[in-house]
C-alpha positions as CSV (number, residue, x, y, z in Angstrom):
1,M,0.0,0.0,0.0
2,I,1.6,3.3,-1.1
3,L,0.5,6.3,1.0
4,M,1.5,9.8,0.3
5,S,1.3,13.2,2.0
6,N,1.8,16.5,0.2
7,N,1.2,20.2,0.9
8,Q,0.5,21.7,-2.5
9,W,0.9,25.4,-1.7
10,K,-2.5,27.0,-2.0
11,C,-2.0,29.6,-4.8
12,D,-4.3,30.0,-7.7
13,H,-2.8,33.0,-9.6
14,N,0.6,33.9,-10.8
15,C,2.6,36.3,-8.7
16,D,4.6,39.4,-9.9
17,A,7.9,38.0,-8.7
18,W,7.4,34.9,-10.8
19,S,6.2,36.8,-13.8
20,A,9.4,39.0,-13.6
21,I,11.6,35.9,-14.1
22,G,9.4,34.3,-16.7
23,E,7.8,31.7,-14.4
24,D,4.2,30.9,-13.6
25,C,3.0,29.8,-10.2
26,S,-0.7,29.7,-11.1
27,A,-2.8,26.7,-10.3
28,E,-2.9,25.8,-14.0
29,A,0.9,25.7,-14.2
30,R,1.6,24.0,-10.9
31,V,-1.1,21.4,-10.9
32,K,0.6,19.9,-14.0
33,G,3.7,19.3,-11.9
34,L,1.7,17.9,-9.0
35,A,-0.1,15.5,-11.3
36,R,3.3,14.5,-12.8
37,A,4.6,13.7,-9.3
38,Y,1.6,11.7,-8.3
39,K,1.5,9.7,-11.6
40,A,5.2,8.9,-11.1
41,V,4.5,7.3,-7.7
42,M,0.9,6.2,-8.2
43,P,-0.1,6.2,-4.5
44,D,-3.1,4.3,-3.3
45,V,-4.1,7.2,-1.1
46,I,-2.9,10.8,-1.0
47,G,-3.4,13.1,2.1
48,L,-3.2,16.7,0.9
49,Q,-2.9,20.1,2.5
50,E,-3.3,23.7,1.1
51,V,-5.6,22.7,-1.8
52,S,-7.8,25.4,-3.3
53,L,-11.1,24.5,-5.0
54,R,-9.5,25.5,-8.3
55,M,-6.4,23.3,-7.7
56,A,-8.6,20.4,-6.7
57,A,-10.7,20.6,-9.9
58,L,-7.6,20.8,-12.1
59,M,-6.0,17.9,-10.2
60,M,-8.9,15.6,-10.6
61,D,-9.1,16.4,-14.3
62,E,-5.6,14.9,-14.4
63,L,-6.2,12.0,-12.0
64,D,-9.8,10.8,-12.8
65,E,-8.4,8.1,-15.1
66,V,-4.7,7.3,-15.4
67,A,-3.5,4.8,-18.0
68,L,-0.9,2.3,-16.5
69,P,1.9,0.6,-18.4
70,D,0.1,-2.8,-18.2
71,G,-2.9,-1.3,-20.1
72,S,-5.2,-1.0,-17.1
73,I,-6.7,2.2,-15.8
74,A,-6.2,3.7,-12.3
75,R,-9.2,5.7,-11.2
76,Y,-8.9,8.3,-8.4
77,E,-11.7,9.7,-6.2
78,Y,-11.7,13.0,-4.3
79,I,-12.9,13.3,-0.6
80,S,-13.8,16.8,0.1
81,G,-12.1,18.1,3.3
82,G,-11.5,21.9,3.1
83,D,-7.9,22.6,2.5
84,T,-7.0,19.1,3.7
85,P,-8.7,16.7,1.2
86,I,-7.9,13.1,0.5
87,V,-7.6,11.4,-2.9
88,Y,-7.7,7.6,-3.2
89,R,-7.7,4.9,-5.9
90,R,-11.3,3.8,-6.2
91,D,-10.3,0.9,-8.4
92,K,-8.4,-0.6,-5.5
93,L,-10.2,0.7,-2.4
94,M,-13.8,1.2,-1.2
95,L,-14.5,4.2,1.1
96,L,-16.5,3.1,4.1
97,E,-16.7,6.5,6.0
98,S,-15.2,9.9,5.8
99,G,-15.3,13.1,7.9
100,F,-14.0,16.6,8.1
101,F,-13.2,19.0,11.0
102,R,-11.9,22.6,11.0
103,Y,-9.9,23.4,14.1
104,D,-11.3,26.3,16.2
105,E,-9.4,29.5,16.2
106,A,-9.4,29.5,20.0
107,V,-7.3,27.1,22.0
108,P,-8.2,26.7,25.7
109,G,-5.8,28.6,28.0
110,L,-4.1,30.5,25.1
111,E,-4.7,34.0,23.8
112,G,-5.1,34.8,20.1
113,S,-6.2,32.9,16.9
114,F,-4.6,29.7,15.9
115,N,-6.3,29.0,12.6
116,N,-5.3,31.5,9.8
117,S,-8.1,32.0,7.3
118,E,-9.8,28.7,8.6
119,T,-7.2,26.7,6.6
120,K,-6.2,24.3,9.5
121,S,-8.3,21.2,9.6
122,Y,-8.3,17.5,9.2
123,C,-10.1,15.0,6.9
124,F,-10.2,11.3,7.3
125,G,-11.3,8.3,5.4
126,V,-11.8,4.6,6.2
127,F,-10.9,2.3,3.4
128,E,-11.4,-1.4,2.5
129,S,-9.3,-3.2,0.0
130,R,-11.3,-4.6,-2.9
131,K,-8.8,-7.4,-3.1
132,D,-8.7,-8.9,0.4
133,G,-11.2,-6.9,2.5
134,S,-8.5,-5.5,4.8
135,R,-9.3,-2.0,6.3
136,F,-7.4,1.0,7.5
137,A,-8.1,4.6,8.4
138,L,-6.2,7.6,7.1
139,M,-6.2,11.2,8.2
140,S,-4.8,14.2,6.4
141,T,-4.2,17.3,8.6
142,H,-2.5,20.7,8.6
143,L,-1.7,22.3,11.9
144,W,-1.1,25.9,13.1
145,W,2.0,27.4,11.4
146,M,3.5,30.2,13.5
147,S,6.6,30.0,15.9
148,S,6.8,30.1,19.7
149,H,10.3,31.7,19.5
150,P,10.1,35.4,20.4
151,E,12.9,36.2,18.0
152,S,11.1,34.7,15.0
153,P,9.4,37.2,12.6
154,N,6.4,34.8,12.7
155,Y,6.1,34.7,16.5
156,R,2.9,34.0,18.3
157,A,3.0,33.0,21.9
158,G,1.5,29.6,22.6
159,S,2.1,28.2,19.0
160,N,3.8,25.1,20.2
161,E,1.0,24.4,22.7
162,A,-1.6,25.1,20.0
163,R,-0.1,22.4,17.7
164,A,0.0,19.9,20.5
165,Y,-3.6,20.6,21.3
166,Q,-4.6,20.2,17.7
167,I,-2.7,16.9,17.2
168,R,-4.5,15.6,20.3
169,L,-7.9,16.4,18.8
170,A,-6.9,14.7,15.6
171,S,-5.6,11.6,17.5
172,A,-8.8,11.4,19.5
173,R,-10.9,11.3,16.4
174,M,-8.7,8.7,14.9
175,D,-8.9,6.6,18.0
176,E,-12.7,6.6,17.7
177,V,-12.6,5.6,14.0
178,M,-10.0,2.8,14.6
179,A,-12.0,1.4,17.4
180,K,-15.2,1.4,15.3
181,Y,-13.6,-0.4,12.4
182,A,-11.0,-2.4,14.4
183,C,-8.3,-1.2,12.0
184,P,-4.9,0.4,12.0
185,G,-4.5,4.1,11.4
186,V,-2.3,6.5,9.5
187,L,-2.1,10.2,10.5
188,M,-0.2,12.4,8.0
189,G,0.3,15.9,6.9
190,D,2.1,19.2,7.4
191,L,2.3,19.4,11.2
192,N,4.5,22.5,11.1
193,A,6.5,20.8,13.9
194,S,9.8,19.0,13.9
195,V,10.6,15.6,15.4
196,N,11.6,17.0,18.8
197,S,8.7,19.4,19.1
198,L,5.9,19.5,21.8
199,C,3.5,18.5,19.0
200,L,5.3,15.3,18.1
201,E,5.9,14.5,21.7
202,A,2.1,14.7,22.2
203,A,1.6,12.4,19.2
204,R,4.1,9.9,20.6
205,D,2.3,10.0,24.0
206,E,-0.9,9.1,22.2
207,G,0.8,6.0,20.7
208,W,1.7,7.2,17.2
209,L,5.0,6.0,15.6
210,E,7.0,7.8,12.9
211,A,6.8,5.8,9.6
212,H,10.4,7.1,9.1
213,D,11.5,5.1,12.2
214,L,9.8,1.9,11.0
215,A,11.5,1.9,7.6
216,P,14.9,0.2,7.1
217,A,17.8,2.6,7.6
218,D,18.9,2.1,4.0
219,A,15.4,2.8,2.6
220,R,14.4,6.1,4.2
221,D,14.8,9.7,3.2
222,E,16.8,11.7,5.8
223,T,16.2,15.2,4.4
224,R,14.1,18.2,5.7
225,G,11.6,17.8,2.8
226,H,10.7,21.5,2.3
227,H,12.3,24.5,0.6
228,P,11.6,28.1,-0.4
229,C,8.7,28.3,-2.9
230,G,6.2,31.1,-2.4
231,P,5.0,34.4,-3.7
232,K,8.5,35.8,-3.9
233,G,9.9,32.9,-5.9
234,F,11.6,29.6,-5.4
235,E,15.0,28.1,-4.9
236,R,16.6,24.7,-4.2
237,N,18.2,25.0,-0.8
238,D,20.3,22.6,1.2
239,P,18.5,19.3,1.9
240,G,18.7,19.6,5.7
241,T,18.0,16.7,8.0
242,F,15.0,14.7,9.0
243,E,15.1,16.2,12.4
244,Q,14.0,19.5,10.7
245,A,11.1,17.9,8.8
246,I,7.6,19.2,9.4
247,D,5.8,16.8,7.1
248,H,5.1,13.5,8.9
249,I,3.4,10.1,8.4
250,L,2.5,8.5,11.7
251,I,1.2,5.0,12.3
252,K,-0.9,3.5,15.2
253,N,-2.6,0.3,16.1
254,A,-0.6,-1.7,13.6
255,P,1.8,-4.0,15.5
256,Q,2.6,-6.1,12.5
257,A,3.1,-3.1,10.1
258,K,6.1,-3.3,7.8
259,V,7.2,0.0,6.2
260,K,9.3,-1.0,3.1
261,Y,10.5,2.5,2.5
262,F,10.1,6.2,3.4
263,R,10.7,8.4,0.5
264,R,10.3,11.9,-0.9
265,L,10.1,13.0,-4.5
266,T,12.8,15.7,-4.6
267,D,13.5,16.1,-8.4
268,E,14.7,19.5,-9.3
269,W,11.7,20.2,-11.6
270,F,9.5,20.0,-8.5
271,D,11.2,23.0,-6.8
272,K,8.8,25.4,-8.5
273,V,5.7,23.3,-7.9
274,S,5.4,23.5,-4.1
275,D,7.5,24.2,-1.1
276,H,6.9,20.7,0.2
277,Y,8.2,17.7,-1.6
278,P,5.8,14.8,-1.8
279,L,6.4,12.3,1.1
280,Y,5.4,8.7,0.6
281,I,5.7,5.2,2.1
282,D,5.0,1.6,1.1
283,I,3.4,-0.2,4.0
284,E,2.0,-3.6,4.8
285,F,-0.4,-3.6,7.7
């Protein structure tokens, strides 16, 4: 089972800085790159973040039917979930249940808003294999983005605590779903939090394991996984380390799970598609 997480960078129109260098960051231009990446990997499920309605429509035009080398057709289906939708292969999986939740702006005990433009949310789906009837639940989420460091230009007090609060909400909902269907769960997305953060500590306390850590040492990507790509332009920076990564795939309730690999698509052509390289795993539950 190939599972992917990708923050697409929500941007529908070209920006002046891009036009000035002869580039195009509109949805029409970038979705072609997104579709190219997804077709190169052919995930069974994709958990997405920062997806506009325009980007979603263009993406599904590309993914509705994908011709495979063996002559068969892969068919993808879209699960609406605000900025955090899910796409899955309906030719291989049946959707049993889905749901969506937008995090409140307010976080108990903290001052200020922790959901910019109502973009932070989660979407989940419960899937059954058409081949063998096995089931699993998957959630895509995007957490609050600002920093708790006072010296940061993007500082907001309580940001670390807000992300920890949000991941606990997501985990609690997944616990309910996994209990209902007696199945393993995968929680993925742009958590805006690194491995040693309060957020990931909260996730570990709830029993979630990093797919990265479950993969063989010689079959896992060890880079940061994100780079500058936004209204001011794009560049290919140093790869960084996994300890700096903010995109995560977490596994729970799957004691027999085998993660064959943990990879990112980091081809240079993708640098101007999104600031987040697609992250994907091959897992057997």
